[in-house]
C-alpha positions, 0 to 999 in steps of 0.5 A: 840590814840597813844600808850605810851612807857616807858624806857622799850619799848612798852607793847608788845613782849610776846606771848599769851598762849592759855589760855590767848587768849580770844575773845573780845566778851568773855571779858566784861572788858579790859585785863591788863598785869602786868610785873615784871621789874628787876633793869636793866629794863628787864621783868622777865618772862610772865606777870600776866593777869587780867581783870579790869574795868579801869586803876585805878582798874588795878593800884590798882590791881598792888599795891595788887600784888607787890612782891618787883619788879617794875610792868609795867601795860599795856593794849593792846599795851599801857603802863598805869603806872609803880608801884614801891614798897614802901620802 
């Protein structure tokens, strides 16, 4: 499976904090990251991290936490989707 990239680049590039790092054995569900993206396409700060059952649940979670910014939803180094706020 190839990793997908977006116009913002691949879904990697930030350092996990000790609190965010957990072994695969400790996680029952995949870990997703939610990056806020500014108008110039840059990531704003560290991502929110959440465990979701699948991509659909991760996108639904992104829609619940939208704060006026585009959110880039990533799982491992794979970009899942950009979720944009409704105008």
